[in-house]
C-alpha positions in Angstrom: 17.0 104.1 -43.8 15.5 100.6 -44.0 17.2 98.1 -46.2 15.6 97.4 -49.6 12.8 94.8 -49.3 13.3 91.8 -51.6 10.6 89.8 -53.3 8.5 92.1 -55.5 5.7 90.0 -56.9 6.4 87.0 -54.7 6.1 89.1 -51.6 2.7 90.4 -52.8 1.6 86.8 -53.4 2.7 85.9 -49.9 0.7 88.7 -48.4 -2.4 87.6 -50.3 -1.8 83.9 -49.3 -1.5 85.0 -45.7 -4.7 87.0 -45.7 -6.6 84.2 -47.4 -5.5 81.6 -44.9 -5.9 84.0 -42.0 -9.5 84.8 -43.0 -10.5 81.2 -41.9 -10.8 81.4 -38.1 -10.9 77.7 -37.9 -7.3 77.7 -39.0 -5.6 80.5 -37.1 -6.5 83.2 -34.5 -4.7 86.2 -33.1 -1.2 85.9 -34.6 -1.2 82.2 -34.7 0.3 80.2 -37.6 2.7 81.5 -40.1 3.6 81.7 -43.8 6.8 82.1 -45.8 8.2 82.4 -49.3 11.7 81.6 -50.6 12.8 84.3 -53.0 15.7 84.3 -55.4 17.7 87.0 -57.2 15.3 89.1 -59.4 12.4 87.5 -57.5 12.2 84.1 -59.2 15.7 82.7 -59.3 17.2 80.0 -57.0 16.1 80.8 -53.4 18.4 83.2 -51.5 16.0 85.0 -49.1 13.4 83.5 -46.8 10.5 85.9 -46.3 8.6 84.7 -43.2 5.8 86.1 -41.0 6.9 88.0 -37.9 6.3 86.4 -34.6 2.8 87.1 -33.3 1.7 89.2 -36.4 -1.8 88.4 -37.6 -2.2 86.5 -40.9 -5.7 87.9 -41.5 -4.5 91.5 -41.7 -1.0 90.8 -42.9 0.9 93.6 -44.7 4.4 93.5 -46.2 5.8 95.1 -43.1 4.7 92.1 -41.0 7.3 89.9 -42.6 11.0 89.4 -41.9 13.6 88.8 -44.6 16.4 86.4 -43.7 19.5 85.1 -45.5 18.4 81.6 -46.3 22.0 80.3 -46.7 23.0 81.7 -43.3 20.0 80.2 -41.7 20.6 76.8 -43.2 24.2 76.9 -42.2 23.2 77.6 -38.6 20.8 74.7 -38.8 23.5 72.4 -40.1 26.0 73.4 -37.4 23.4 73.1 -34.6 25.5 75.1 -32.1 23.8 78.5 -32.1 20.8 79.5 -30.0 17.7 80.2 -32.1 17.4 83.9 -31.3 21.0 84.5 -32.2 20.7 82.6 -35.5 17.6 84.5 -36.5 19.3 87.8 -35.6 22.4 87.0 -37.6 20.5 86.0 -40.7 18.1 89.0 -40.6 18.5 91.3 -43.6 16.3 94.2 -42.4 16.9 95.6 -38.8 13.5 97.3 -38.9 11.6 94.1 -39.6 9.7 92.3 -36.9 11.2 89.3 -35.1 10.9 86.2 -37.3 8.6 83.5 -36.3 10.0 80.8 -34.0 9.1 78.3 -36.6 11.4 79.9 -39.2 13.9 77.0 -39.2 11.1 74.6 -40.2 10.1 76.9 -43.0 13.7 77.0 -44.1 14.1 73.2 -44.4 10.8 72.4 -46.0 10.7 72.3 -49.8 8.4 74.3 -51.9 8.6 78.0 -52.5 5.6 78.8 -50.3 5.1 77.2 -46.8 1.9 77.6 -44.7 1.5 76.6 -41.0 -1.8 76.7 -39.1 -3.4 75.5 -35.9 -6.4 73.9 -37.6 -9.1 73.2 -35.1 -10.0 69.8 -36.6 -6.3 68.7 -36.6 -6.0 69.7 -33.0 -9.1 67.7 -32.0 -7.8 64.6 -33.8 -4.3 64.8 -32.5 -5.0 65.7 -28.8 -5.7 62.0 -28.3 -3.7 59.0 -27.0 -4.0 57.6 -30.6 -3.6 60.9 -32.3 -0.9 59.6 -34.7 -3.2 56.9 -36.0 -6.1 59.3 -36.4 -4.0 61.8 -38.3 -2.8 59.1 -40.7 -6.3 58.0 -41.4 -7.4 61.6 -42.0 -4.4 62.8 -44.1 -2.9 59.7 -45.7 0.6 58.6 -46.5 1.7 61.9 -48.0 1.6 63.6 -44.6 4.2 62.8 -41.9 3.0 62.7 -38.3 5.4 64.1 -35.7 5.0 64.4 -31.9 4.7 67.8 -30.4 8.3 69.2 -30.3 9.6 72.6 -29.2 9.4 75.1 -32.1 12.8 76.2 -33.4 15.6 73.7 -34.0 14.0 70.5 -32.6 10.9 70.8 -34.9 13.1 71.7 -37.9 15.3 68.7 -37.3 12.4 66.3 -37.1 10.8 67.8 -40.2 14.1 67.4 -42.1 14.4 63.8 -41.0 10.8 63.0 -42.2 11.7 64.5 -45.6 14.9 62.4 -45.8 12.7 59.3 -45.3 10.1 60.4 -47.8 11.0 63.3 -50.1 7.5 63.0 -51.7 5.7 64.3 -48.6 3.1 67.0 -49.2 2.7 68.1 -45.5 3.4 67.4 -41.9 1.0 67.2 -38.9 2.6 68.0 -35.6 0.4 66.4 -33.0 -1.1 68.8 -30.5 0.2 71.7 -32.6 -0.9 72.0 -36.2 -0.3 71.5 -39.9 2.5 72.4 -42.3 2.1 72.3 -46.0 4.2 73.6 -48.9 4.0 74.1 -52.7 5.7 76.0 -55.5 2.7 78.4 -56.0 0.7 80.4 -53.4 -2.6 79.0 -54.8 -1.4 75.4 -54.5 -0.1 76.0 -51.0 -3.5 77.4 -50.0 -5.4 74.6 -51.6 -3.2 72.0 -49.9 -3.9 73.6 -46.5 -7.6 74.0 -47.0 -7.8 70.4 -48.2 -5.8 69.0 -45.3 -8.0 70.9 -42.8 -11.2 69.6 -44.6 -10.0 66.0 -44.4 -9.3 66.3 -40.7 -12.8 67.8 -40.2 -14.4 65.0 -42.2 -12.6 62.3 -40.2 -13.5 64.1 -37.0 -17.2 64.2 -38.0 -17.1 60.5 -39.1 -16.0 59.6 -35.6 -18.7 61.6 -33.9 -16.8 64.8 -33.1 -18.0 68.3 -34.1 -16.7 71.8 -33.7 -20.1 73.6 -33.7 -23.8 72.9 -33.1 -23.4 72.2 -29.4 -26.3 74.6 -28.5 -29.5 75.5 -30.2 -28.8 77.5 -33.4 -30.7 80.7 -32.6 -29.3 84.1 -33.5 -31.6 85.7 -30.9 -30.3 83.4 -28.2 -26.7 84.2 -29.2 -27.4 87.9 -29.0 -28.9 87.6 -25.6 -26.0 85.5 -24.4 -23.5 88.0 -25.7 -25.3 91.0 -24.1 -25.6 89.2 -20.7 -22.0 88.2 -20.6 -20.7 91.6 -21.7 -22.7 93.2 -18.9 -20.7 91.0 -16.4 -17.3 91.9 -17.8 -16.8 95.2 -15.8 -17.6 93.3 -12.6 -15.1 90.6 -13.4 -12.4 93.2 -14.2 -13.1 95.0 -11.0 -12.7 91.9 -8.9 -9.3 91.2 -10.6 -8.1 94.7 -9.8 -9.2 94.3 -6.2 -7.4 91.0 -5.9 -4.1 91.8 -7.6 -3.8 95.6 -7.0 -3.6 96.7 -10.7 -6.0 97.4 -13.6 -7.4 94.6 -15.7 -9.5 94.3 -18.8 -12.1 91.6 -19.2 -13.5 90.6 -22.6 -16.6 88.4 -22.7 -17.5 85.6 -25.2 -20.9 83.8 -25.1 -23.2 82.0 -27.5 -25.6 79.1 -27.5 -22.7 76.8 -28.4 -20.3 78.1 -25.7 -23.0 78.0 -23.0 -23.8 74.4 -23.9 -20.1 73.5 -23.6 -19.7 75.3 -20.3 -22.9 73.7 -18.8 -22.1 70.2 -20.0 -21.5 67.5 -17.3 -17.9 67.2 -16.5 -17.0 70.5 -18.2 -14.8 71.8 -15.4 -12.7 68.7 -15.3 -12.4 68.4 -19.1 -11.3 72.0 -19.7 -8.9 71.9 -16.7 -6.8 69.1 -18.3 -4.6 71.5 -20.3 -4.1 73.6 -23.5 -4.8 72.3 -27.0 -1.6 73.7 -28.5 1.6 75.3 -27.1 0.9 78.4 -29.1 -2.0 79.3 -26.8 -0.4 79.1 -23.4 1.4 82.4 -23.3 -2.0 84.1 -23.8 -4.4 81.7 -22.0 -2.2 79.8 -19.5 -2.5 76.0 -19.4 -6.0 76.0 -17.9 -9.0 78.3 -17.2 -10.6 79.1 -13.9 -14.1 77.7 -13.6 -16.3 79.7 -11.3 -19.9 78.9 -10.3 -21.6 82.2 -9.9 -24.1 80.9 -7.3 -26.2 83.2 -5.2 -25.5 87.0 -5.3 -24.8 87.2 -1.6 -21.1 86.7 -1.0 -20.3 86.3 -4.7 -17.6 88.9 -4.9 -15.8 87.4 -1.8 -16.0 83.9 -3.3 -14.7 85.1 -6.7 -11.7 86.9 -5.1 -10.9 83.8 -3.1 -11.0 81.7 -6.3 -8.7 84.2 -8.1 -6.2 84.1 -5.2 -6.4 80.3 -5.0 -5.6 80.1 -8.7 -2.6 82.4 -8.3 -1.3 80.2 -5.4 -1.6 77.2 -7.6 0.5 78.9 -10.3 3.1 79.8 -7.7 3.3 76.1 -6.8 3.4 75.1 -10.4 6.3 77.4 -11.1 8.2 76.1 -8.1 7.6 72.5 -9.3 8.5 73.0 -13.0 10.6 76.1 -13.2 14.0 75.0 -11.7 15.8 75.3 -15.0 13.6 77.9 -16.6 15.0 81.5 -16.3 11.6 83.1 -16.9 9.8 81.0 -14.3 9.7 83.9 -11.9 7.8 86.0 -14.4 4.9 83.6 -14.4 4.9 82.5 -10.8 1.7 83.4 -9.0 0.0 84.9 -12.0 -3.8 85.3 -12.1 -5.9 83.4 -14.5 -6.1 84.6 -18.1 -9.5 82.9 -18.7 -12.5 82.6 -16.4 -15.4 80.3 -17.3 -18.7 80.9 -15.7 -21.3 78.2 -16.5 -24.6 79.8 -17.5 -22.9 83.1 -18.3 -19.9 82.7 -20.7 -16.2 82.9 -20.7 -14.0 86.0 -20.0 -10.5 86.7 -21.2 -8.7 88.7 -18.5 -5.5 90.6 -19.0 -3.7 93.9 -18.4 -5.2 95.4 -21.6 -8.2 94.9 -23.9 -6.1 93.6 -26.8 -4.6 90.7 -24.7 -8.0 90.1 -23.1 -9.7 89.7 -26.4 -7.0 87.3 -27.7 -7.3 85.2 -24.5 -11.1 85.0 -24.9 -11.0 84.0 -28.5 -8.3 81.3 -28.0 -10.2 80.0 -25.0 -13.4 79.7 -26.9 -11.6 77.7 -29.6 -10.0 75.5 -26.9 -13.5 74.7 -25.5 -14.6 73.5 -28.9 -11.5 71.5 -29.6 -11.5 69.8 -26.2 -15.2 68.8 -26.5 -14.7 67.5 -30.0 -11.7 65.5 -28.9 -13.5 64.0 -26.0 -16.4 63.0 -28.2 -14.0 61.1 -30.5 -12.1 59.4 -27.7 -10.3 61.1 -24.8 -8.9 64.6 -24.8 -5.2 64.1 -24.0 -3.5 67.5 -24.0 0.1 68.7 -23.8 1.9 67.5 -20.7 2.1 70.2 -18.1 5.9 70.5 -18.3 5.6 71.0 -22.1 3.0 73.8 -21.6 5.2 75.4 -19.0 8.2 75.3 -21.2 6.3 77.1 -24.0 4.8 79.6 -21.5 8.3 80.6 -20.2 10.2 80.6 -23.5 11.4 84.2 -24.2 10.4 84.3 -27.9 6.9 83.4 -27.0 6.6 85.8 -24.1 7.9 88.6 -26.3 4.5 88.5 -28.2 2.8 90.0 -25.1 5.0 93.1 -25.4 4.7 93.7 -29.2 2.0 96.2 -29.8 1.6 94.9 -33.4 1.3 91.3 -32.3 -2.4 90.1 -32.3 
């Protein structure tokens, strides 16, 4: 029998907060982001339990079962000691063995003040902070009540940096982690939501003021969008078949196309821009660090050229794993992998994966990344995660576990 679930009314508020934030696809997609609530005895006493979203679970469709309850004191004790691996500390603090694995950002939720904490990968914040001067741009957008941190590994390193920022300024209202996302906190669910929506809106306003935008790249025609979607969807089975021929196992391909996306794919320099790297470490386990750009060209010989491009990409990933994976136990799991995203100018983009769920996630995250990269480049220069940072996220066991969780989205 499962352990009693703590929280009562606060847990219900957390679920509503999660769905409210998750409904905004400019903030989170496919299991990205997380929320938490600190709960005391009888629900509203001094905090004793941290209720946090399970890793990879979807905020937009969150239910109580998608959250893990942890002993807050045990978690903070592990944080203070600093000598326990993250996964071991989360397992030791877990109060319900049937709950999902807690988010890898759980330590940061634990150290941040406020009963409710919200973390998102807001598109506008990513566009502003994937820049050489991302710290300055974030400060101008968010003001002095937000700390700006460099991209750090989720888990203990990010929590340590967040705690240090709060020690310097206990009056902080939020944190922007460059090339990663936003954290806010408040004592009520409504205030936490308002703070997150407000921060994302300020980032979007600063982005627009500097000439960046996250939509409107193509002609705003519903008919054109429908035609683009139908044409791309008709190509998806052909894409999946070529993957299966090249790698000897079944693949699903999920198409995304619109006037906006086609304008981005057809823009001068698009292949170079979008090959620079991922916009946030949360994406790479689903999309890899870069897409494959393929020029469809003439019909004659197209299948052979596409298979050659797929195998060439896989060879590149083999070389990348050899170069970066010497101290990464899971490097062999990603060596020589095929692309997760194929971009075809004039047609659309395709998420490609062993099953339709993963293919759809890759496609949606890739479409977001196209928008963010283009907006960042319009503001200054898109400067993504370093390749070794992306590889570290891609080969981190807690992140890879999302691919095997049937309830992760």
